[in-house]
Residue, then its C-alpha position, 0 to 999 in steps of 0.5 A: m348760429n355762425v354765418p356759414q351756417e345761415l349761408n347753407l340753410k338759405r342756399v338750401a331753402k332756395s334750392k327747395k324752391r327751385t325744385k318746386k317751381f320746375k316741378l310745378d313748370k314740368w306738370l303746368p301744361y298737364l293741368f291745362l290740358l287735363p280738363a279738355t282730356l276729360m272731357i274727350s275721354i267722357f264724351l269720345f273714348y268711353p262711348i267707343a270703349t262701351v260699343f266694343y263691349y257691347s258688341l261681345q253682349n247678347y244685348d236686347i233691351s226687349a227680352p233683358f232675361y236673356n242677356s249675356f256674354a256672347g264673344f264673337d258670336n254676334f260677328k260670326k252672325i254678320f259674316t255668316t247668317d246675315s243676309l242684309f250685311i253685304p247689301s247694306l256694305w255695297n249700298s254704302l260703298k256705292w253712296v260714298g263713291s258716287q257722293v266724294i266723286l262727284q262732290l269733288i269734281c262739281g265742288l271744284g268747278i264752282a270753286l274755280l269759277l268763284n274765284q274769278k272776279f265778277r260784279f256780285r261775286g260775293a252774292v253769288r258766293a253766299a247763295a252757292f253756300i246756300p245748301w250746306a248750311i240747310s239742315g239735313v232734316l229740312a233738306s229732306v223734307m224740299w226734296s221729298l215735296m220735289y220728288n213727289e209723285h202728285m205734286g212734284v217739280f220733277n214730274d212737272i218739268l220732265m212732262r213739260i219737255g216731254l221726257i216722261n208721259e205719266n207721274r212717276a214715284w221717284l222714291s218709291d221706285k227700286g230703279t230711280a230711288f238710289i239715283s233720286v238720294i244720291l241726287a239731293e246728298l250732291w246737292r247738299g254736299i258739293p258747297f263743301f268740297a267748294i268752300t275748302l277749295l276755294a279757300a286754298l285757292q285764294s291762298i295761291p299766289e298770283e306770282l306763280y300764274e304769271a310766271v307760267k304765263v311768261d313760260g307760255a303755258g295756257r290755262w290747262k298747263s296752268f291748272l296742272h302744274v300750279t293750281l292741282p299741286h297747291l290743292k293737293t292737301a286740301i283735297i286729301l283732307t276733304t276727301l277722307l272727311r267726307v268718306i267718313w262723313e258720307f259712310n256715317n249719313v243716315d239722317l236725308i237717306f232716312n227721311l227720303t226713302g227709310g231704307g226702301p224700296a226693299h232695302s235698296t237704299t239701306t245702308l250700313t249705317m242705317y242697317i245699324a240704326e234698324q238693328a239697335v234702335h228699332g229692333s233693340n238689339f243693341g249687342y248686334g248693333s255694336a257688333l255692326t258698329v265695330v266693323s264700321f269703325v274698322i273698314l273706315l279706320v283701314f280705309a284711312a290707313i290706306y288712303l293716307r298711305i298712297t296720298r302719301f299725306e304724312r310725308e307731304d305734311s312733314 
């Protein structure tokens, strides 16, 4: 073999190695992402697809011989003949609206207080975040004991200060049950806003407050022109997350009232659980879940559009 041919063969071999290396470098990131993609597909996309599938089926495990394809019959039933869908949806809207607004206001106030310098600030911060660390079931047990008609602390305190004359069954009375569960969830949910907004407050440079102070701005103007603009992104994200979480919240309401009395505290999520789990009608429960999913999806899109989060993020 002469020298030119040998050089050509070496060049071809090097070219093939470079091509293989280029292909490997191109596909290597996707190979690293493959395990995470498979896990997400198995535990997220597959269940969502299954819910959409069963929403089009008559799937009742108590009567398996009648299971069949239903088409959009489940959705027609939701919007035409179901007498509990609208009340449960309205309860969900009241629940989410009251919780998110009150939690945001109270959480912001607590975050502003905890951002100040005072003695034992670390201990006070830790104590303020304890409700967020408590599970929903344990919180339900605590509040059910406090609301207890015979030995609850609420009745004892209100009778001592003269606001009531006799013990009241707060969770069994249709007029007070919804307000009672709202107060319980407020206690547990406020620390979430306090934690996130406190972290955002600590990222604001002190030089900005000193600059507006030199310009003669007081605390209120400093809050409006310095604090709130820097908290905008944190408020948008925490509010959106909290709306989704509270809309799907079921543990505290279920353990305190079970949706009663007379469905006065039954939210859409609880109604879904009632139909699917207790009623064994997974087809109809899946249809209700799809409706709930669409409502949250539309809300998220409109909310992000109104707040211009996409433009702010870019």
